[in-house]
N, C-alpha and C positions, 0 to 999 in steps of 0.2 A: 473418175474419184475415186484410189483404190483403196484396199480393207486396210493397209497400210495406214492412208493419208485417215481414213475414217476415225482410226484406234486413235491416232496422233491428236485428231479436230478433238473430239468427246474424252481424251482421259479414259481410254477406256481399254480392256483387261482380254485377248483370247481368251473363249469359256473352252472350245472348241479346238481339235485340230486337222480341224479339213483344212488340207491345203488355200492360199492366200492368192496364188500367184495367179495373175491373168485376170482377177478376177473384180471388175471395177464394175462401182452403180451411179447409175444413171440415173436417180430422182430419190424421194424421198416419201413414207409415207409414214401417218401419224396414228396409230389405232388401238383399242383397245380390246374389241370386237370381235373375236376370230371372224365370226363369219364375215362380217364385213369389210374386215383385213380379206380376206379369200374373195371376193373380190373387189375391192378395190387395191391391190398391192398392184405393182404391174413388174415387166419380169425387168431383171438389174435392181428393181427400188432396192434401196437400206427401209428394212420394217423398223418402227421403233416403238416399242411395245413396252407393260410391266408388266404383260402375262407370265409365268415362269411354267406349265404347265408343257408335257409331252407333249399338248398338240403344236405348240410351235413351230414345231418341227417339219408336222405335214400341210401345213400351211402353205411354211418355205417354200418347200420344195413342189405342192399347187402352185403355189405364183412365181416360181421360179425368181424367188429374189436372190437378190446379193449377198443379204446375212441379215440378220435377225440382230438389231441393239434393246437389248437390256437397259431400260431407266429405274434409278433413281435405288440403283446399291442393291435391286432386287437377288435374295438368293433361288442359287438354281442349282432343284437336284440333281444327282449323280446321274439316275437314270434319265433324266431329259437331255445330256450332254453326249451321254453315247447315245442316247436316239438319234440325238442330232447328228452324232462321227458317223454314224449307220448310213445315214442318208448324205450324209455330204453335203449338209449346213452347216455355216460360219455363225455361232453365233457369241455378240460382245456383252460386256457389258461395262456400266461406268454409272457412278454417282451423281450422274447432272439430269437431270428433269428433261422428260421430254419437247417442250419449248427449247431450251439451250441445246439439246441434241440437234433436233430441225434447224436450229436460228446456226450452229458450227458448220455443219454440213451443208445446208444453200449457200454459204460464203466461200464453197470450193465446189462446187458442183455446175 
């Protein structure tokens, strides 16, 4: 599933300017606890969370997540987006809740 497919499936918006061509999602993981996400997100996963702090970029890099999907329309500060852009992390935001996101993505994986 491409990043464009994910954006369409969840009615999302790209918050970062990281290139998305050639990035495919292989799975999905839903978690808001950063320490748990660090040990459970697999390379190529879409990580769905409501966390909006700068540490999400570090977790995404560490786990090699395909992207971070911010559910519930959470506000993301410019500093978080800048850090994600610097680290090559893709951040998408949607108004859907985490369950709705996982269901939409799961149908296409």
